ZABA-953983 format. One line per 5 residues: number of its first residue (from 0); their letters; for each residue x negated, y, z negated of C-alpha. Coordinates in nm, 2 decimals. Each point is the difference from the previous one (the first is absolute). Layout:
NUM	A	X Y Z  ...
//
This chain:
0	XXXXX	-0.01 0.00 0.02  -0.08 0.35 0.01  -0.18 0.16 -0.28  0.04 0.38 -0.09  -0.25 0.14 -0.21
5	XXXXX	-0.17 0.38 -0.06  0.20 0.11 0.35  -0.19 -0.34 0.19  0.16 -0.30 0.15  -0.14 -0.32 0.09
10	XXXXX	0.02 -0.36 -0.02  -0.15 -0.21 -0.25  -0.04 -0.33 0.27  -0.36 0.05 0.05  -0.13 0.06 -0.35
15	XXXXX	0.09 -0.37 -0.11  -0.33 -0.22 -0.05  -0.21 0.31 -0.08  -0.11 0.06 -0.35  0.10 0.28 -0.26
20	XXXXX	-0.19 0.32 0.06  -0.02 -0.02 0.37  0.04 0.34 0.16  0.24 0.00 0.34  0.07 0.27 0.25
25	XXXXX	0.35 0.06 0.14  0.02 -0.03 0.37  0.24 0.07 0.26  0.29 -0.23 -0.09  -0.02 -0.02 -0.33
30	XXXXX	-0.24 -0.27 0.01  -0.30 -0.03 -0.25  -0.33 -0.07 0.10  -0.33 -0.03 -0.26  -0.20 0.30 0.01
35	XXXXX	-0.37 -0.05 0.07  -0.24 0.17 -0.29  -0.14 0.31 0.21  -0.20 0.31 -0.18  0.22 0.28 -0.03
40	XXXXX	-0.09 0.28 0.28  -0.13 0.27 -0.16  0.15 0.38 0.13  -0.28 0.15 0.25  0.01 0.32 -0.20
45	XXXXX	-0.15 0.03 -0.34  0.09 0.35 -0.06  0.20 0.10 -0.30  0.09 0.30 -0.20  -0.05 0.11 -0.32
50	XXXXX	0.35 0.06 -0.12  0.36 -0.01 0.12  0.10 0.34 -0.09  0.04 0.12 0.36  0.18 -0.28 0.14
55	XXXXX	0.38 0.07 0.05  0.23 -0.28 0.05  0.21 0.16 0.27  0.06 -0.28 0.20  -0.19 0.16 0.29
60	XXXXX	-0.38 -0.17 -0.08  0.08 -0.31 0.23  -0.01 0.06 0.38  0.16 -0.38 0.06  0.37 -0.01 0.00
65	XXXXX	0.26 -0.24 -0.07  0.06 -0.11 0.34  -0.39 0.00 0.09  -0.05 -0.27 -0.31  0.29 -0.19 0.13
70	XXXXX	-0.14 0.00 0.35  -0.32 -0.12 -0.14  0.19 -0.29 -0.17  0.18 -0.12 0.28  -0.35 -0.01 0.21
75	XXXXX	-0.06 -0.24 -0.26  -0.30 0.16 -0.17  -0.09 -0.15 -0.33  0.05 0.22 -0.33  -0.36 0.04 -0.06
80	XXXXX	-0.04 0.20 0.33  0.32 0.21 -0.07  -0.17 0.07 -0.34  -0.31 0.14 0.19  0.23 0.21 0.24
85	XXXXX	0.16 0.15 -0.27  -0.33 0.10 -0.17  -0.10 0.15 0.30  0.31 0.20 0.07  0.00 0.14 -0.38
90	XXXXX	-0.10 0.39 0.02  -0.05 -0.03 -0.39  -0.21 -0.36 -0.03  -0.32 0.14 -0.02  0.09 0.29 -0.26
95	XXXXX	0.13 -0.26 -0.28  -0.24 -0.15 -0.23  -0.11 -0.34 0.00  0.24 -0.15 -0.22  0.28 0.18 0.13
100	XXXXX	-0.11 -0.14 0.40  -0.05 -0.35 -0.19  0.38 0.08 -0.13  0.15 0.08 0.35  -0.19 -0.26 0.17
105	XXXXX	0.16 -0.30 -0.26  0.35 0.16 0.05  -0.02 0.00 0.38  -0.15 -0.38 0.00  0.31 -0.11 -0.21
110	XXXXX	0.25 0.17 0.23  -0.14 -0.10 0.35  -0.22 -0.33 -0.09  0.23 -0.31 -0.03  -0.19 -0.20 -0.23
115	XXXXX	0.12 -0.26 -0.24  -0.16 -0.19 -0.24  0.19 -0.31 -0.18  -0.12 -0.03 -0.34  0.12 -0.28 -0.27
120	XXXXX	0.30 0.07 -0.22  -0.09 0.10 -0.33  0.20 0.11 -0.35  -0.21 0.32 0.05  0.07 0.06 0.37
125	XXXXX	0.41 -0.09 -0.04  0.04 0.20 -0.30  -0.18 0.30 0.14  0.21 -0.03 0.32  0.32 -0.05 -0.18
130	XXXXX	-0.07 0.30 -0.23  -0.12 0.25 0.29  0.31 -0.07 0.23  0.30 -0.16 -0.19  -0.06 0.05 -0.39
135	XXXXX	0.40 0.00 -0.03  -0.03 -0.39 0.10  -0.28 -0.06 -0.30  0.20 0.22 -0.26  -0.33 0.22 0.03
140	XXXXX	-0.19 -0.24 -0.12  -0.38 0.15 0.05  -0.32 -0.25 0.10  -0.16 0.11 -0.30  0.32 -0.06 -0.24
145	XXXXX	0.01 -0.34 0.16  -0.38 -0.08 -0.09  0.06 0.10 -0.36  0.34 -0.24 -0.01  -0.21 -0.33 0.16
150	XXXXX	-0.29 0.09 -0.27  0.22 0.07 -0.30  0.21 -0.31 0.11  -0.31 -0.22 -0.04  0.11 -0.13 0.36
155	XXXXX	-0.25 -0.30 0.08  0.00 -0.34 0.16  0.20 -0.29 -0.21  0.25 0.26 -0.17  0.35 -0.07 -0.01
160	XXXXX	0.14 0.40 0.11  0.34 0.10 -0.02  0.06 0.27 0.25  0.30 0.27 0.03  -0.05 0.25 0.24
165	XXXXX	0.19 0.19 0.24  -0.29 0.12 0.20  0.07 -0.16 0.32  -0.22 -0.28 -0.10  -0.32 0.16 -0.04
170	XXXXX	-0.06 -0.06 -0.32  0.07 -0.38 0.03  -0.25 -0.01 0.26  -0.26 0.19 -0.19  0.05 -0.27 -0.29
175	XXXXX	0.01 -0.27 0.26  -0.34 0.12 0.16  -0.17 0.03 -0.37  0.11 -0.30 -0.11  -0.12 -0.20 0.34
180	XXXXX	0.27 -0.27 0.02  -0.07 -0.15 -0.31  0.26 0.00 -0.30  0.35 0.08 0.03  0.23 0.34 0.06
185	XXXXX	0.33 0.03 -0.07  0.17 0.28 0.16  0.33 0.15 -0.17  0.25 0.20 0.26  0.31 0.19 -0.01
190	XXXXX	0.26 -0.05 0.25  0.01 -0.30 0.29  -0.35 -0.07 0.01  -0.35 0.14 -0.04  -0.16 0.22 0.23
195	XXXXX	-0.36 -0.06 0.14  -0.07 0.23 0.27  -0.31 0.09 -0.11  -0.12 -0.33 -0.14  0.03 -0.14 0.37
200	XXXXX	-0.24 0.26 0.12  -0.25 -0.19 -0.19  -0.05 -0.29 0.22  -0.02 -0.23 -0.29  -0.01 -0.39 0.09
205	XXXXX	0.27 -0.22 -0.05  -0.14 -0.14 -0.32  0.01 0.30 -0.17  0.40 0.00 0.03  0.00 -0.39 -0.15
210	XXXXX	-0.01 0.17 -0.34  0.18 0.29 0.01  0.40 0.00 -0.14  0.25 0.22 -0.01  0.30 0.05 -0.23
215	XXXXX	0.28 0.25 -0.01  0.06 0.26 -0.30  0.36 -0.06 -0.01  -0.10 -0.38 -0.13  -0.22 0.12 -0.27
220	XXXXX	0.28 0.03 -0.28  0.13 -0.31 0.08  -0.35 -0.17 -0.03  -0.09 0.15 -0.34  0.37 -0.09 -0.15
225	XXXXX	-0.05 -0.35 0.14  0.30 -0.01 0.21  -0.21 0.04 0.34  0.16 -0.32 0.23  -0.22 -0.27 0.10
230	XXXXX	0.22 -0.24 0.19  -0.15 -0.30 0.15  -0.11 0.09 0.34  0.15 -0.21 0.31  -0.25 -0.22 0.17
235	XXXXX	-0.10 0.07 0.35  0.04 -0.34 0.14  0.37 -0.02 -0.11  0.06 0.29 0.17  -0.13 -0.09 0.28
240	XXXXX	0.15 -0.34 0.02  0.30 0.17 -0.05  -0.01 0.22 0.31  -0.15 -0.25 0.20  0.31 -0.20 -0.07
245	XXXXX	0.24 0.30 0.09  -0.17 0.03 0.31  -0.01 -0.38 0.13  0.35 0.02 -0.10  0.06 0.31 0.25
250	XXXXX	-0.17 -0.15 0.27  0.19 -0.34 -0.06  0.34 0.21 0.04  -0.15 0.18 0.30  -0.10 -0.36 0.20
255	XXXXX	0.36 -0.11 -0.10  0.14 0.31 0.15  -0.19 -0.04 0.34  0.06 -0.35 -0.02  0.40 0.08 -0.03
260	XXXXX	-0.07 0.24 0.32  -0.17 -0.27 0.18  0.30 -0.21 -0.03  0.26 0.23 0.10  -0.19 0.11 0.31
265	XXXXX	0.02 -0.35 0.12  0.35 0.01 -0.01  0.04 0.30 0.23  0.12 -0.08 0.36  -0.21 0.01 0.27
270	XXXXX	0.16 0.32 0.15  -0.12 0.21 -0.29  -0.37 -0.15 -0.02  -0.18 0.29 0.07  0.22 0.23 -0.21
275	XXXXX	-0.06 -0.24 -0.31  -0.38 0.00 0.06  0.01 0.36 -0.02  0.21 0.00 -0.33  -0.23 -0.26 -0.18
280	XXXXX	-0.32 0.21 0.08  0.19 0.32 -0.14  0.09 -0.22 -0.32  -0.34 -0.12 -0.04  -0.17 0.30 0.03
285	XXXXX	0.24 0.18 -0.23  -0.04 -0.29 -0.27  -0.39 0.03 0.06  0.02 0.36 -0.09  0.20 -0.07 -0.32
290	XXXXX	-0.22 -0.27 -0.10  -0.30 0.22 0.01  0.17 0.30 -0.18  0.07 -0.26 -0.28  -0.31 -0.14 -0.02
295	XXXXX	-0.15 0.36 -0.01  0.25 0.06 -0.29  -0.17 -0.31 -0.18  -0.35 0.11 0.06  0.08 0.36 -0.13
300	XXXXX	0.14 -0.15 -0.29  -0.28 -0.26 -0.05  -0.21 0.27 -0.01  0.21 0.25 -0.25  0.00 -0.31 -0.21
305	XXXXX	-0.34 -0.06 0.02  -0.11 0.36 -0.10  0.24 -0.02 -0.30  -0.13 -0.28 -0.12  -0.37 0.10 0.03
310	XXXXX	0.08 0.34 -0.14  0.20 -0.22 -0.29  -0.29 -0.18 -0.08  -0.25 0.31 -0.02  0.24 0.13 -0.21
315	XXXXX	0.00 -0.27 -0.26  -0.37 0.01 0.02  -0.06 0.36 -0.10  0.24 -0.06 -0.28  -0.19 -0.29 -0.15
320	XXXXX	-0.32 0.18 0.04  0.17 0.32 -0.18  0.15 -0.22 -0.30  -0.34 -0.12 -0.07  -0.07 0.40 -0.11
325	XXXXX	-0.35 -0.03 0.01  -0.08 0.25 0.28  -0.38 0.17 0.03  0.14 0.34 0.07  0.27 0.24 0.11
330	XXXXX	0.01 0.24 0.27  0.32 0.21 0.03  -0.01 0.31 0.30  0.34 0.05 0.08  0.25 0.30 0.04
335	XXXXX	0.21 -0.11 -0.28  -0.01 0.10 -0.36  -0.29 -0.18 -0.15  0.14 -0.05 -0.36  0.27 -0.27 0.08
340	XXXXX	-0.25 -0.18 0.22  -0.31 -0.01 -0.20  0.21 -0.12 -0.31  0.17 -0.30 0.18  -0.29 -0.12 0.18
345	XXXXX	-0.27 0.04 -0.29  0.19 -0.35 -0.15  -0.18 -0.16 0.28  -0.30 0.09 -0.06  -0.25 -0.19 -0.25
350	XXXXX	-0.15 0.21 -0.28  -0.36 0.16 0.03  0.11 0.08 0.34  -0.07 0.35 0.21  0.34 0.18 0.14
355	XXXXX	0.00 0.29 0.22  0.28 0.22 0.09  0.01 0.30 0.31  0.25 0.26 0.02  -0.05 0.33 0.19
360	XXXXX	0.12 0.20 -0.30  -0.09 0.04 -0.37  0.31 0.00 -0.19  0.14 -0.34 0.09  -0.35 -0.14 -0.10
365	XXXXX	0.01 0.20 -0.32  0.36 -0.16 -0.07  -0.17 -0.33 0.06  -0.27 0.06 -0.23  0.24 0.08 -0.29
370	XXXXX	0.19 -0.28 0.02  -0.27 -0.24 0.02  -0.16 0.17 -0.31  0.33 -0.06 -0.18  0.04 -0.37 0.14
375	XXXXX	-0.33 -0.07 -0.08  -0.20 -0.31 0.11  -0.26 0.20 0.20  -0.31 0.15 -0.05  -0.26 0.26 0.17
380	XXXXX	0.28 0.20 0.17  -0.11 0.27 0.22  0.19 0.25 0.24  -0.25 0.16 0.25  -0.05 0.19 0.32
385	XXXXX	-0.29 -0.05 0.24  -0.16 0.33 0.14  -0.11 -0.01 0.38  -0.21 0.22 0.20  -0.17 -0.08 0.32
390	XXXXX	-0.29 0.14 0.10  -0.19 0.06 0.35  -0.34 -0.14 0.02  -0.24 0.11 0.24  -0.33 0.14 0.04
395	XXXXX	-0.02 0.38 -0.12  0.36 0.05 -0.02  0.15 -0.27 -0.27  0.33 0.18 -0.23  0.28 -0.10 -0.10
400	XXXXX	0.29 -0.05 0.27  0.25 0.33 0.03  0.33 -0.20 -0.07  0.04 -0.26 -0.28  0.26 -0.26 -0.14
405	XXXXX	0.23 0.19 -0.23  0.04 -0.31 -0.19  -0.03 -0.35 0.03  0.28 -0.14 -0.25  -0.03 -0.12 -0.39
410	XXXXX	-0.11 -0.35 -0.11  0.12 -0.14 -0.35  -0.23 -0.31 -0.12  0.00 -0.24 -0.26  -0.07 -0.34 -0.13
415	XXXXX	0.25 -0.22 -0.16  0.00 -0.17 -0.32  0.19 -0.24 -0.20  0.34 0.16 -0.11  0.16 -0.16 -0.31
420	XXXXX	0.34 0.11 -0.01  0.09 -0.15 -0.32  -0.28 0.23 -0.22  0.06 0.30 0.23  0.23 0.20 -0.28
425	XXXXX	-0.25 -0.13 -0.28  -0.31 0.11 0.18  0.16 0.35 0.08  0.06 0.01 -0.39  -0.35 -0.07 -0.08
430	XXXXX	-0.17 0.21 0.26  0.21 0.31 -0.13  -0.13 -0.08 -0.36  -0.35 -0.04 0.13  0.01 0.36 0.19
435	XXXXX	0.14 0.17 -0.29  -0.28 0.13 -0.28  0.00 -0.19 -0.32  0.20 0.31 -0.22  0.26 -0.04 0.25
440	XXXXX	-0.03 -0.40 0.02  0.08 0.00 -0.39  0.30 0.19 0.08  0.18 -0.24 0.25  -0.12 -0.30 -0.20
445	XXXX	0.21 0.16 -0.31  0.30 0.08 0.22  0.00 -0.38 0.13  -0.02 -0.10 -0.40
//
């Protein structure tokens, strides 16, 4: 299919078989051709101005018009030659400083040289791309914040992780990449099914998905209360046998009807032989069409039943994993309020395990922080925000970039501990006594007496 990227369109057919990192040139017709490594042709003139104070951007410095550039493209002249023509026909190029000249050449090369490098997808590349182009789809999760989540959540191979996210599958893909196909992941999802648009962009091999399970949020309460339905699954062979019997029965009926039509046709008179033959063929064709339609319906029903059976089987497998309540970590990055999500999902996490919650705003996490302190069962609670500034690092002109991100969201992290619900009231009273000074403690004791 046609790929449109950065105002360029091309086909990826010729890219198959090449290694990642190969640079291609887009030729006429949108075909990709591997670009040979060539030394950059330096401009003939080495003249450069001392400063840019006398240069006025009035649009009159370039002698080549838009039609001239289009004519050069139509002749098949390569982008590098077009850039050279633009430099030669610019009246202000020689007056610019050396840095400004490099910037001008780089800008024109990006516009007129159709060069594409195919790189291997990774968490860093995909998170940067999503944040730059479609931040709303990933809840404005900045790439450095995602890195902090992976670190605070102690994501590593062999873990059993619970992931609840509505970031188009970016967080799930990042966790899968960090785990390297070892361990198990349970994705909690709202609605009818999990969204994994970004996860598919990572290009994971099939074994990575063998230990990936999903479980709907709507059934979490029933799982905790013990009312989750675990009906016995119908075995696949029985279903197939039934379907085969039905189909065989239908074919038998059709054969019988065909035989009847043949017997009826023999009783026709000699005068109407041609008419009966035509009628026979019409009846047989109509029955064949009807038979094909029935078979197609059966196949569709069979496929649908098989999918439902597989989905139900996966659901029960995920429920069995959650019932163990020994997950090694919890990652939450959703558009929903984090408090009910976190308080519910922490039930499935083992003690002494980390959890991380992302939210674009601070206030929901403050409420979540307060609820967790009241509930207990967690230590080392931290609410943090990562500050990010990009720097340009070039010879003689390293400096912070003029534009920077205003905010990358907030993270609430902590570690689970055993929560003894029976002794919570007594422990709160003891803690109150210990916090009070000795004089006040005596008064409290006297009052209790």
